[in-house]
PQR file of N, CA, C, O and H, with PARSE charges and radii, in Angstrom:
ATOM      1  N   VAL A   1     101.944 109.783  83.122 -0.4000 1.5000
ATOM      2  CA  VAL A   1     100.811 108.877  83.067 -0.0000 2.0000
ATOM      3  C   VAL A   1      99.841 109.183  84.213  0.5500 1.7000
ATOM      4  O   VAL A   1      98.625 109.176  84.023 -0.5500 1.4000
ATOM      5  N   ALA A   2     100.385 109.451  85.397 -0.4000 1.5000
ATOM      6  CA  ALA A   2      99.504 109.748  86.535 -0.0000 2.0000
ATOM      7  C   ALA A   2      98.761 111.057  86.326  0.5500 1.7000
ATOM      8  O   ALA A   2      97.591 111.169  86.691 -0.5500 1.4000
ATOM      9  H   ALA A   2     101.373 109.457  85.551  0.4000 1.0000
ATOM     10  N   ALA A   3      99.424 112.048  85.744 -0.4000 1.5000
ATOM     11  CA  ALA A   3      98.761 113.331  85.490 -0.0000 2.0000
ATOM     12  C   ALA A   3      97.647 113.157  84.459  0.5500 1.7000
ATOM     13  O   ALA A   3      96.582 113.759  84.595 -0.5500 1.4000
ATOM     14  H   ALA A   3     100.375 111.958  85.447  0.4000 1.0000
ATOM     15  N   LEU A   4      97.877 112.358  83.453 -0.4000 1.5000
ATOM     16  CA  LEU A   4      96.846 112.104  82.449 -0.0000 2.0000
ATOM     17  C   LEU A   4      95.654 111.371  83.066  0.5500 1.7000
ATOM     18  O   LEU A   4      94.504 111.689  82.764 -0.5500 1.4000
ATOM     19  H   LEU A   4      98.742 111.869  83.343  0.4000 1.0000
ATOM     20  N   THR A   5      95.927 110.396  83.924 -0.4000 1.5000
ATOM     21  CA  THR A   5      94.857 109.679  84.608 -0.0000 2.0000
ATOM     22  C   THR A   5      94.061 110.626  85.497  0.5500 1.7000
ATOM     23  O   THR A   5      92.835 110.543  85.558 -0.5500 1.4000
ATOM     24  H   THR A   5      96.862 110.138  84.169  0.4000 1.0000
ATOM     25  N   TYR A   6      94.760 111.526  86.185 -0.4000 1.5000
ATOM     26  CA  TYR A   6      94.088 112.511  87.028 -0.0000 2.0000
ATOM     27  C   TYR A   6      93.196 113.420  86.195  0.5500 1.7000
ATOM     28  O   TYR A   6      92.059 113.692  86.579 -0.5500 1.4000
ATOM     29  H   TYR A   6      95.757 111.593  86.135  0.4000 1.0000
ATOM     30  N   LEU A   7      93.695 113.890  85.065 -0.4000 1.5000
ATOM     31  CA  LEU A   7      92.903 114.776  84.224 -0.0000 2.0000
ATOM     32  C   LEU A   7      91.659 114.082  83.665  0.5500 1.7000
ATOM     33  O   LEU A   7      90.593 114.690  83.577 -0.5500 1.4000
ATOM     34  H   LEU A   7      94.619 113.669  84.753  0.4000 1.0000
ATOM     35  N   VAL A   8      91.796 112.819  83.291 -0.4000 1.5000
ATOM     36  CA  VAL A   8      90.641 112.065  82.798 -0.0000 2.0000
ATOM     37  C   VAL A   8      89.622 111.864  83.922  0.5500 1.7000
ATOM     38  O   VAL A   8      88.417 111.951  83.686 -0.5500 1.4000
ATOM     39  H   VAL A   8      92.663 112.325  83.362  0.4000 1.0000
ATOM     40  N   ALA A   9      90.092 111.598  85.130 -0.4000 1.5000
ATOM     41  CA  ALA A   9      89.181 111.431  86.259 -0.0000 2.0000
ATOM     42  C   ALA A   9      88.475 112.737  86.591  0.5500 1.7000
ATOM     43  O   ALA A   9      87.291 112.728  86.928 -0.5500 1.4000
ATOM     44  H   ALA A   9      91.071 111.527  85.322  0.4000 1.0000
ATOM     45  N   ARG A  10      89.185 113.865  86.501 -0.4000 1.5000
ATOM     46  CA  ARG A  10      88.550 115.163  86.729 -0.0000 2.0000
ATOM     47  C   ARG A  10      87.491 115.453  85.665  0.5500 1.7000
ATOM     48  O   ARG A  10      86.433 116.004  85.968 -0.5500 1.4000
ATOM     49  H   ARG A  10      90.146 113.873  86.228  0.4000 1.0000
ATOM     50  N   LEU A  11      87.781 115.082  84.431 -0.4000 1.5000
ATOM     51  CA  LEU A  11      86.813 115.249  83.359 -0.0000 2.0000
ATOM     52  C   LEU A  11      85.573 114.389  83.611  0.5500 1.7000
ATOM     53  O   LEU A  11      84.448 114.832  83.379 -0.5500 1.4000
ATOM     54  H   LEU A  11      88.641 114.634  84.185  0.4000 1.0000
ATOM     55  N   ALA A  12      85.783 113.168  84.084 -0.4000 1.5000
ATOM     56  CA  ALA A  12      84.651 112.293  84.418 -0.0000 2.0000
ATOM     57  C   ALA A  12      83.848 112.869  85.579  0.5500 1.7000
ATOM     58  O   ALA A  12      82.619 112.799  85.580 -0.5500 1.4000
ATOM     59  H   ALA A  12      86.697 112.808  84.272  0.4000 1.0000
ATOM     60  N   GLU A  13      84.538 113.438  86.566 -0.4000 1.5000
ATOM     61  CA  GLU A  13      83.833 114.056  87.687 -0.0000 2.0000
ATOM     62  C   GLU A  13      82.981 115.226  87.206  0.5500 1.7000
ATOM     63  O   GLU A  13      81.834 115.382  87.626 -0.5500 1.4000
ATOM     64  H   GLU A  13      85.536 113.495  86.565  0.4000 1.0000
ATOM     65  N   HIS A  14      83.537 116.029  86.340 -0.4000 1.5000
ATOM     66  CA  HIS A  14      82.775 117.159  85.808 -0.0000 2.0000
ATOM     67  C   HIS A  14      81.556 116.671  85.025  0.5500 1.7000
ATOM     68  O   HIS A  14      80.465 117.227  85.152 -0.5500 1.4000
ATOM     69  H   HIS A  14      84.468 115.902  85.999  0.4000 1.0000
ATOM     70  N   GLY A  15      81.746 115.646  84.231 -0.4000 1.5000
ATOM     71  CA  GLY A  15      80.638 115.099  83.461 -0.0000 2.0000
ATOM     72  C   GLY A  15      79.553 114.511  84.339  0.5500 1.7000
ATOM     73  O   GLY A  15      78.367 114.679  84.054 -0.5500 1.4000
ATOM     74  H   GLY A  15      82.632 115.194  84.129  0.4000 1.0000
ATOM     75  N   MET A  16      79.943 113.819  85.410 -0.4000 1.5000
ATOM     76  CA  MET A  16      78.948 113.229  86.305 -0.0000 2.0000
ATOM     77  C   MET A  16      78.219 114.288  87.112  0.5500 1.7000
ATOM     78  O   MET A  16      77.023 114.149  87.367 -0.5500 1.4000
ATOM     79  H   MET A  16      80.907 113.682  85.641  0.4000 1.0000
ATOM     80  N   SER A  17      78.912 115.342  87.518 -0.4000 1.5000
ATOM     81  CA  SER A  17      78.250 116.373  88.315 -0.0000 2.0000
ATOM     82  C   SER A  17      77.412 117.304  87.448  0.5500 1.7000
ATOM     83  O   SER A  17      76.530 117.989  87.966 -0.5500 1.4000
ATOM     84  H   SER A  17      79.884 115.454  87.310  0.4000 1.0000
ATOM     85  N   TYR A  18      77.662 117.345  86.156 -0.4000 1.5000
ATOM     86  CA  TYR A  18      76.907 118.206  85.256 -0.0000 2.0000
ATOM     87  C   TYR A  18      75.491 117.683  85.063  0.5500 1.7000
ATOM     88  O   TYR A  18      74.559 118.466  84.876 -0.5500 1.4000
ATOM     89  H   TYR A  18      78.378 116.788  85.735  0.4000 1.0000
ATOM     90  N   ARG A  19      75.325 116.375  85.106 -0.4000 1.5000
ATOM     91  CA  ARG A  19      73.997 115.772  84.918 -0.0000 2.0000
ATOM     92  C   ARG A  19      73.317 115.670  86.273  0.5500 1.7000
ATOM     93  O   ARG A  19      73.796 114.944  87.144 -0.5500 1.4000
ATOM     94  H   ARG A  19      76.081 115.739  85.257  0.4000 1.0000
ATOM     95  N   PRO A  20      72.223 116.372  86.469 -0.5600 1.5000
ATOM     96  CA  PRO A  20      71.579 116.441  87.793  0.2800 2.0000
ATOM     97  C   PRO A  20      71.120 115.115  88.387  0.5500 1.7000
ATOM     98  O   PRO A  20      71.283 114.944  89.595 -0.5500 1.4000
ATOM     99  N   PRO A  21      70.564 114.168  87.649 -0.5600 1.5000
ATOM    100  CA  PRO A  21      70.068 112.981  88.346  0.2800 2.0000
ATOM    101  C   PRO A  21      71.191 112.072  88.864  0.5500 1.7000
ATOM    102  O   PRO A  21      70.939 111.198  89.693 -0.5500 1.4000
ATOM    103  N   HIS A  22      72.394 112.262  88.399 -0.4000 1.5000
ATOM    104  CA  HIS A  22      73.501 111.406  88.824 -0.0000 2.0000
ATOM    105  C   HIS A  22      74.304 112.101  89.914  0.5500 1.7000
ATOM    106  O   HIS A  22      74.577 113.298  89.825 -0.5500 1.4000
ATOM    107  H   HIS A  22      72.599 112.973  87.725  0.4000 1.0000
ATOM    108  N   THR A  23      74.674 111.359  90.925 -0.4000 1.5000
ATOM    109  CA  THR A  23      75.537 111.895  91.977 -0.0000 2.0000
ATOM    110  C   THR A  23      76.851 111.139  91.954  0.5500 1.7000
ATOM    111  O   THR A  23      76.927 110.004  91.482 -0.5500 1.4000
ATOM    112  H   THR A  23      74.451 110.387  90.997  0.4000 1.0000
ATOM    113  N   LEU A  24      77.881 111.786  92.471 -0.4000 1.5000
ATOM    114  CA  LEU A  24      79.192 111.145  92.515 -0.0000 2.0000
ATOM    115  C   LEU A  24      79.211 110.054  93.574  0.5500 1.7000
ATOM    116  O   LEU A  24      78.585 110.209  94.622 -0.5500 1.4000
ATOM    117  H   LEU A  24      77.819 112.708  92.854  0.4000 1.0000
ATOM    118  N   PRO A  25      79.914 108.955  93.325 -0.5600 1.5000
ATOM    119  CA  PRO A  25      80.078 107.933  94.368  0.2800 2.0000
ATOM    120  C   PRO A  25      80.791 108.527  95.580  0.5500 1.7000
ATOM    121  O   PRO A  25      81.513 109.516  95.453 -0.5500 1.4000
ATOM    122  N   SER A  26      80.593 107.939  96.732 -0.4000 1.5000
ATOM    123  CA  SER A  26      81.096 108.526  97.973 -0.0000 2.0000
ATOM    124  C   SER A  26      82.622 108.638  98.009  0.5500 1.7000
ATOM    125  O   SER A  26      83.140 109.628  98.526 -0.5500 1.4000
ATOM    126  H   SER A  26      80.006 107.136  96.835  0.4000 1.0000
ATOM    127  N   GLY A  27      83.345 107.674  97.487 -0.4000 1.5000
ATOM    128  CA  GLY A  27      84.792 107.710  97.562 -0.0000 2.0000
ATOM    129  C   GLY A  27      85.476 108.329  96.356  0.5500 1.7000
ATOM    130  O   GLY A  27      86.705 108.346  96.284 -0.5500 1.4000
ATOM    131  H   GLY A  27      82.924 106.869  97.068  0.4000 1.0000
ATOM    132  N   PHE A  28      84.703 108.834  95.414 -0.4000 1.5000
ATOM    133  CA  PHE A  28      85.291 109.341  94.175 -0.0000 2.0000
ATOM    134  C   PHE A  28      86.096 110.604  94.403  0.5500 1.7000
ATOM    135  O   PHE A  28      87.162 110.766  93.809 -0.5500 1.4000
ATOM    136  H   PHE A  28      83.705 108.820  95.472  0.4000 1.0000
ATOM    137  N   SER A  29      85.614 111.509  95.252 -0.4000 1.5000
ATOM    138  CA  SER A  29      86.358 112.746  95.511 -0.0000 2.0000
ATOM    139  C   SER A  29      87.653 112.450  96.266  0.5500 1.7000
ATOM    140  O   SER A  29      88.664 113.115  96.042 -0.5500 1.4000
ATOM    141  H   SER A  29      84.749 111.378  95.735  0.4000 1.0000
ATOM    142  N   THR A  30      87.629 111.464  97.152 -0.4000 1.5000
ATOM    143  CA  THR A  30      88.843 111.065  97.861 -0.0000 2.0000
ATOM    144  C   THR A  30      89.849 110.449  96.896  0.5500 1.7000
ATOM    145  O   THR A  30      91.053 110.683  97.004 -0.5500 1.4000
ATOM    146  H   THR A  30      86.808 110.923  97.334  0.4000 1.0000
ATOM    147  N   LEU A  31      89.346 109.665  95.960 -0.4000 1.5000
ATOM    148  CA  LEU A  31      90.212 109.081  94.936 -0.0000 2.0000
ATOM    149  C   LEU A  31      90.844 110.169  94.086  0.5500 1.7000
ATOM    150  O   LEU A  31      92.033 110.103  93.771 -0.5500 1.4000
ATOM    151  H   LEU A  31      88.368 109.474  95.872  0.4000 1.0000
ATOM    152  N   LEU A  32      90.063 111.165  93.715 -0.4000 1.5000
ATOM    153  CA  LEU A  32      90.607 112.275  92.927 -0.0000 2.0000
ATOM    154  C   LEU A  32      91.662 113.057  93.706  0.5500 1.7000
ATOM    155  O   LEU A  32      92.678 113.461  93.140 -0.5500 1.4000
ATOM    156  H   LEU A  32      89.098 111.219  93.971  0.4000 1.0000
ATOM    157  N   LEU A  33      91.433 113.265  94.965 -0.4000 1.5000
ATOM    158  CA  LEU A  33      92.414 113.966  95.789 -0.0000 2.0000
ATOM    159  C   LEU A  33      93.726 113.179  95.853  0.5500 1.7000
ATOM    160  O   LEU A  33      94.808 113.753  95.731 -0.5500 1.4000
ATOM    161  H   LEU A  33      90.608 112.937  95.425  0.4000 1.0000
ATOM    162  N   GLY A  34      93.622 111.880  96.042 -0.4000 1.5000
ATOM    163  CA  GLY A  34      94.824 111.038  96.066 -0.0000 2.0000
ATOM    164  C   GLY A  34      95.544 111.014  94.735  0.5500 1.7000
ATOM    165  O   GLY A  34      96.773 111.072  94.693 -0.5500 1.4000
ATOM    166  H   GLY A  34      92.743 111.414  96.141  0.4000 1.0000
ATOM    167  N   LEU A  35      94.788 110.929  93.637 -0.4000 1.5000
ATOM    168  CA  LEU A  35      95.414 110.953  92.311 -0.0000 2.0000
ATOM    169  C   LEU A  35      96.091 112.288  92.033  0.5500 1.7000
ATOM    170  O   LEU A  35      97.142 112.336  91.395 -0.5500 1.4000
ATOM    171  H   LEU A  35      93.789 110.882  93.671  0.4000 1.0000
ATOM    172  N   GLY A  36      95.494 113.359  92.506 -0.4000 1.5000
ATOM    173  CA  GLY A  36      96.094 114.678  92.328 -0.0000 2.0000
ATOM    174  C   GLY A  36      97.419 114.802  93.044  0.5500 1.7000
ATOM    175  O   GLY A  36      98.394 115.289  92.471 -0.5500 1.4000
ATOM    176  H   GLY A  36      94.640 113.320  93.024  0.4000 1.0000
ATOM    177  N   TRP A  37      97.465 114.368  94.291 -0.4000 1.5000
ATOM    178  CA  TRP A  37      98.732 114.414  95.039 -0.0000 2.0000
ATOM    179  C   TRP A  37      99.764 113.460  94.456  0.5500 1.7000
ATOM    180  O   TRP A  37     100.953 113.777  94.411 -0.5500 1.4000
ATOM    181  H   TRP A  37      96.673 113.973  94.757  0.4000 1.0000
ATOM    182  N   LEU A  38      99.314 112.295  94.011 -0.4000 1.5000
ATOM    183  CA  LEU A  38     100.237 111.342  93.393 -0.0000 2.0000
ATOM    184  C   LEU A  38     100.840 111.919  92.124  0.5500 1.7000
ATOM    185  O   LEU A  38     102.048 111.819  91.913 -0.5500 1.4000
ATOM    186  H   LEU A  38      98.349 112.037  94.047  0.4000 1.0000
ATOM    187  N   SER A  39     100.025 112.515  91.286 -0.4000 1.5000
ATOM    188  CA  SER A  39     100.554 113.075  90.040 -0.0000 2.0000
ATOM    189  C   SER A  39     101.467 114.260  90.319  0.5500 1.7000
ATOM    190  O   SER A  39     102.478 114.426  89.636 -0.5500 1.4000
ATOM    191  H   SER A  39      99.043 112.596  91.457  0.4000 1.0000
ATOM    192  N   ALA A  40     101.136 115.086  91.306 -0.4000 1.5000
ATOM    193  CA  ALA A  40     102.010 116.206  91.654 -0.0000 2.0000
ATOM    194  C   ALA A  40     103.362 115.704  92.172  0.5500 1.7000
ATOM    195  O   ALA A  40     104.406 116.257  91.826 -0.5500 1.4000
ATOM    196  H   ALA A  40     100.315 114.951  91.861  0.4000 1.0000
ATOM    197  N   GLY A  41     103.338 114.669  92.990 -0.4000 1.5000
ATOM    198  CA  GLY A  41     104.589 114.101  93.497 -0.0000 2.0000
ATOM    199  C   GLY A  41     105.435 113.479  92.402  0.5500 1.7000
ATOM    200  O   GLY A  41     106.657 113.630  92.391 -0.5500 1.4000
ATOM    201  H   GLY A  41     102.489 114.220  93.271  0.4000 1.0000
ATOM    202  N   LEU A  42     104.784 112.776  91.478 -0.4000 1.5000
ATOM    203  CA  LEU A  42     105.540 112.162  90.386 -0.0000 2.0000
ATOM    204  C   LEU A  42     106.117 113.203  89.432  0.5500 1.7000
ATOM    205  O   LEU A  42     107.220 113.030  88.913 -0.5500 1.4000
ATOM    206  H   LEU A  42     103.791 112.654  91.487  0.4000 1.0000
ATOM    207  N   ILE A  43     105.376 114.278  89.202 -0.4000 1.5000
ATOM    208  CA  ILE A  43     105.913 115.358  88.368 -0.0000 2.0000
ATOM    209  C   ILE A  43     107.097 116.012  89.058  0.5500 1.7000
ATOM    210  O   ILE A  43     108.091 116.327  88.404 -0.5500 1.4000
ATOM    211  H   ILE A  43     104.480 114.418  89.624  0.4000 1.0000
ATOM    212  N   LEU A  44     107.011 116.222  90.367 -0.4000 1.5000
ATOM    213  CA  LEU A  44     108.130 116.786  91.121 -0.0000 2.0000
ATOM    214  C   LEU A  44     109.351 115.871  91.062  0.5500 1.7000
ATOM    215  O   LEU A  44     110.474 116.344  90.888 -0.5500 1.4000
ATOM    216  H   LEU A  44     106.203 115.967  90.898  0.4000 1.0000
ATOM    217  N   LEU A  45     109.138 114.569  91.205 -0.4000 1.5000
ATOM    218  CA  LEU A  45     110.259 113.625  91.106 -0.0000 2.0000
ATOM    219  C   LEU A  45     110.873 113.626  89.711  0.5500 1.7000
ATOM    220  O   LEU A  45     112.092 113.527  89.576 -0.5500 1.4000
ATOM    221  H   LEU A  45     108.226 114.184  91.346  0.4000 1.0000
ATOM    222  N   ALA A  46     110.058 113.734  88.688 -0.4000 1.5000
ATOM    223  CA  ALA A  46     110.581 113.786  87.326 -0.0000 2.0000
ATOM    224  C   ALA A  46     111.408 115.052  87.106  0.5500 1.7000
ATOM    225  O   ALA A  46     112.449 115.008  86.450 -0.5500 1.4000
ATOM    226  H   ALA A  46     109.067 113.815  88.798  0.4000 1.0000
ATOM    227  N   LEU A  47     110.948 116.173  87.650 -0.4000 1.5000
ATOM    228  CA  LEU A  47     111.715 117.403  87.532 -0.0000 2.0000
ATOM    229  C   LEU A  47     113.039 117.326  88.299  0.5500 1.7000
ATOM    230  O   LEU A  47     114.069 117.804  87.824 -0.5500 1.4000
ATOM    231  H   LEU A  47     110.103 116.208  88.183  0.4000 1.0000
ATOM    232  N   LEU A  48     113.001 116.728  89.475 -0.4000 1.5000
ATOM    233  CA  LEU A  48     114.247 116.539  90.225 -0.0000 2.0000
ATOM    234  C   LEU A  48     115.216 115.617  89.491  0.5500 1.7000
ATOM    235  O   LEU A  48     116.428 115.829  89.524 -0.5500 1.4000
ATOM    236  H   LEU A  48     112.164 116.340  89.861  0.4000 1.0000
ATOM    237  N   HIS A  49     114.682 114.600  88.833 -0.4000 1.5000
ATOM    238  CA  HIS A  49     115.524 113.697  88.058 -0.0000 2.0000
ATOM    239  C   HIS A  49     116.186 114.443  86.900  0.5500 1.7000
ATOM    240  O   HIS A  49     117.376 114.272  86.637 -0.5500 1.4000
ATOM    241  H   HIS A  49     113.698 114.427  88.806  0.4000 1.0000
ATOM    242  N   ARG A  50     115.392 115.276  86.211 -0.4000 1.5000
ATOM    243  CA  ARG A  50     115.956 116.072  85.113 -0.0000 2.0000
ATOM    244  C   ARG A  50     117.050 117.003  85.613  0.5500 1.7000
ATOM    245  O   ARG A  50     118.081 117.168  84.962 -0.5500 1.4000
ATOM    246  H   ARG A  50     114.425 115.415  86.425  0.4000 1.0000
ATOM    247  N   LEU A  51     116.821 117.613  86.775 -0.4000 1.5000
ATOM    248  CA  LEU A  51     117.826 118.493  87.356 -0.0000 2.0000
ATOM    249  C   LEU A  51     119.090 117.724  87.720  0.5500 1.7000
ATOM    250  O   LEU A  51     120.197 118.215  87.496 -0.5500 1.4000
ATOM    251  H   LEU A  51     115.983 117.480  87.304  0.4000 1.0000
ATOM    252  N   ALA A  52     118.940 116.534  88.273 -0.4000 1.5000
ATOM    253  CA  ALA A  52     120.104 115.724  88.652 -0.0000 2.0000
ATOM    254  C   ALA A  52     120.881 115.274  87.413  0.5500 1.7000
ATOM    255  O   ALA A  52     122.112 115.276  87.424 -0.5500 1.4000
ATOM    256  H   ALA A  52     118.041 116.136  88.455  0.4000 1.0000
ATOM    257  N   VAL A  53     120.185 114.892  86.359 -0.4000 1.5000
ATOM    258  CA  VAL A  53     120.862 114.482  85.123 -0.0000 2.0000
ATOM    259  C   VAL A  53     121.606 115.661  84.535  0.5500 1.7000
ATOM    260  O   VAL A  53     122.749 115.519  84.100 -0.5500 1.4000
ATOM    261  H   VAL A  53     119.185 114.890  86.350  0.4000 1.0000
ATOM    262  N   TRP A  54     120.973 116.828  84.515 -0.4000 1.5000
ATOM    263  CA  TRP A  54     121.630 118.030  83.971 -0.0000 2.0000
ATOM    264  C   TRP A  54     122.833 118.411  84.819  0.5500 1.7000
ATOM    265  O   TRP A  54     123.869 118.803  84.282 -0.5500 1.4000
ATOM    266  H   TRP A  54     120.045 116.943  84.869  0.4000 1.0000
ATOM    267  N   ARG A  55     122.708 118.299  86.142 -0.4000 1.5000
ATOM    268  CA  ARG A  55     123.793 118.691  87.064 -0.0000 2.0000
ATOM    269  C   ARG A  55     124.978 117.749  86.967  0.5500 1.7000
ATOM    270  O   ARG A  55     126.117 118.183  87.138 -0.5500 1.4000
ATOM    271  H   ARG A  55     121.867 117.980  86.578  0.4000 1.0000
ATOM    272  N   CYS A  56     124.746 116.480  86.699 -0.4000 1.5000
ATOM    273  CA  CYS A  56     125.832 115.493  86.686 -0.0000 2.0000
ATOM    274  C   CYS A  56     126.588 115.474  85.362  0.5500 1.7000
ATOM    275  O   CYS A  56     127.574 114.746  85.247 -0.5500 1.4000
ATOM    276  H   CYS A  56     123.820 116.127  86.560  0.4000 1.0000
ATOM    277  N   ARG A  57     126.175 116.234  84.372 -0.4000 1.5000
ATOM    278  CA  ARG A  57     126.888 116.244  83.096 -0.0000 2.0000
ATOM    279  C   ARG A  57     128.117 117.064  83.158  0.5500 1.7000
ATOM    280  O   ARG A  57     128.834 117.177  82.164 -0.5500 1.4000
ATOM    281  H   ARG A  57     125.374 116.826  84.465  0.4000 1.0000
TER
END
């Protein structure tokens, strides 16, 4: 879910930066950076969980 939210936010950033009269809000890039790290961490935790489940069988 976090990765999907990150991808949608990146798509919105691309759309906003593509149109010249519109500029990105000041905290939007920081929000994207945080969402990116959050999604990467959650994906890593999910992979570790899969590894632990496989190992404990």
